[in-house]
N, C-alpha and C positions, 0 to 999 in steps of 0.2 A: 504494500500500500504506500503510495507516494503522493506528495503535494508539491507543486512547483509554483513559486511566487515569481511572477514576471510582469504582471500588469496590475490592475485595480488602481487605487489612489496613489500608489508608489510609481506608477508609470511615468507621469510627468517628471518626477525627480530623476528617474533613471535616464530618460531622454535628455534632460538637461546635463547630466553627467557626460553623456556621450557627445553632446554638442560642445562641451568645454574640453573635449579631448581626453577625458579621464576614463580609466578602465572601471566599469561598474562592478567588476569582480572584487575590487577593494571593499565595497560595501556589501555585496551579495553574500560573500562567505560568512562574515559575522552576523548578517541577518539570518542566514540558515541556522547558525549556531544558536541564535536567540529563539528561533522557532522551535528548535529541538528542546531547549531549556523550558520554554512555555509548555510544550506537550508533556514533558516529564513531570513538571510541577503540577499540571492539571490533574494528575492522578490523586493528589492529596489536597489540592487547593481548588475548591469548587468555583471560586470567583474567576478563574482563568478559563473555564469551559464556555463554549458558545451556547450550550444548552444544559439544562438541569439533567443530571443522570438519574434514571429511575432507580429506586431502591432495589436491593436484592429480594428474592422470593421470601426470605425470612424477615424482611422489613429493615434490615441493617443498611446503612448507606453503602453505596458501591464505590470502591476505589480501584478496582481491576488490578490488584497487586497482591494476590496470594503468594506468589513467588517473586514478584517484581520483574519478571522476565520481559513482559510487554512494555513496561515503563522504561526499562534500561535499553531496549532495542531501538529507540528513536535515534536517528543519525542523519547527518548531511550526506546525501547520496551523490549529488553532482553539482558543480558550479560552472557556469559559463558566462559569457558576456550578456547573454539573454535572460538568465534567471538562475535561481538556486532551487534544487529539489531536495526535500527532506522526506524520509520514509521510515518504514518499520518492516523488517523482514520476517516477523512472526506471522505464520499462516493465518492466525485468527485476528490480526490487527484490523483487516478490512471489514470483517463482520461486526466488530465492536464499533468501528468508525461510522458505518452506515446502517447498522442493524441488519437483521436477516434471520435466516433459519439454517441451522446446521443439519446435515443429513444423518440418517441412522448409521450407527457404527458399532463395532465391537471394541470394547475397552479392555485391554489386558493389563494385569498387575505387573508393574516393573519390579516390585519386590516380591515378598511372599504372598501377599493377598491385597485385594481392594477392601476397604472398610467403609461402610456407610450405615446409616440408621434409617429404618423404616418402621413407622408405628411405635417408636420408642425402643425397638429391638436393634441391637448391633448385629450387622450381617457381614460376613467375610466371604469373598468369592475370588477365584483366580481370573475370571473374565465375566463381563456383563454385556448384554446387547442393549445399547443405549438407543432410544427412539428418535433422538435429535432434540434440538432446543430452539425456542424462539429467543433470539438475542435482541434486546432493545438497543437503540443507538446510544452509545456512550462515547462521544467524540472528545478526544484529548487535544487534537490540533485546533488552534484558535480560528476556525473557519466555519462560516455559516453554510447552509445548503446551497445558497446561490453563489458561493465562491468568495464572498467578501470576508475580509479579516475582521476579527472582533476589534472594537475601538482600542482596547488596550494593546493588542498585538500590532495594530496599525501604527499607534503612537510609538511603540518601542522600535519598530522597524524603520519608521520615518526618522526618528532620532539618530539611529545608527547611520542611515544613508546620509543625512545632513552632516554629521560629525566626520564620517570617514571620507567624504568627498569635499570637505571644506566649503560647504554651501550655506553657511549661516545666513539667515535672512536679516 
């Protein structure tokens, strides 16, 4: 799952950089790093999310970080003079970003057994047939459905662009 920032309200600033003969990569790389930081922090700071994350089935708030693997996997994927791409290589990142349904699958124990509770009873099994899950949208990247950045993300990225390219107004 990837996001490329190249246009939106930052477009005029990037065009101005190029008109001044400056390499926009000077700003785009730190902007990508800032987006990665915002996505990682959104797992624990709800104010950085573009949408409220639905609670878990048990009613507890969702942070998507049982193991922190998803949170730690955000990174800058590519930087060019046209844009910066950030992404997450975890196979389940996209379904959490946009919501969706996972298919039925067999889950095998990686250790001695799987442990779960049904009706108050603790159950152990070597494998289970999982019917699939409905996954609600839990977006960590600071981007709305229409592709706009959140106001906070836009402000952070604009500040980086202005500072890195020496374009103080």
